[in-house]
Steps between C-alpha positions, in 0.01 A plus 500: 500500500462454873388173654390450856562175684412401853745304709402258778563772761230729362740760364432630154799495277503724199737394225558629151478238225762566237368539148662293229673678215212421265250643747714813533517531123124454466451783748664746257272795437492763229636766734811303587824639362721325249753403764232341719358303206854394401583382852175307538525332159872426537416290808264271310619184326426642155681822584806316622507282189474801271774680695723189466427492127595866468819455699610193305422663166715797599788274606482300176488824300807635680693172450420488130598868456829435686584222257775566248286388211173654628173375362193343656434810708168590335310203650568571867428871461166428326405251772607757762266755342213253486556405866498864602181562307322203662633601845352850458172362369456254786633742761239760408234228456429619146451138403166515683381812318622389156275197479508483119846340528529151642795571731581145613539380139696812405738453791530126432590562135756762610660242728493227238675718244760606759571138594562399138713803420710480814565125461611545137729801551637364827602168349667683210674737743624219729661307216667813362795471740530867608472577873250788484277310255517183709401699808214660309396155376494358850294789629280464192429138592414612851273767351333232285437300818343805670282567197398132509405537868296805411320303228441221754337751737283643222379165365226429761341841434463411130251230590307706756450844347284503192542799271184709457473629142434866445151600402463547126147638485424868563379569858149594389456193278202282594454177295 
């Protein structure tokens, strides 16, 4: 958006006010391509947190798969899939059109489960003594911290947004 300011000399200065990443994301329209929506959402705080979650889940998965004994690789891949699903839903703003799901609670529960799972498997992996597992465990603890930060960001919206229940009566019903 353009803003006009007048200086003390009488000259009109025209400057462009930069939009924040959230304002850019909110300006996404239906006609925008997938890459545009991805770029705009990836610049928001929620987008960056989800991308960090995806990256850390992938690193933990690779570390656990590189371990001699294997194991524990199902949890990071499942959390990676859930993070991708939520990224796509929020990127396309489908959370606004699918109002029958309370998205803040769903996202908060996803983060809570991820925190618990990553803390448990990471502690077990760190005390195992193998290098790849220890590395996966350390990155798992970092992932748990990122999921905790995501839950911290979600928590205020749990108190603000009240879920509107779906109508149960037929549309032509008059009491």
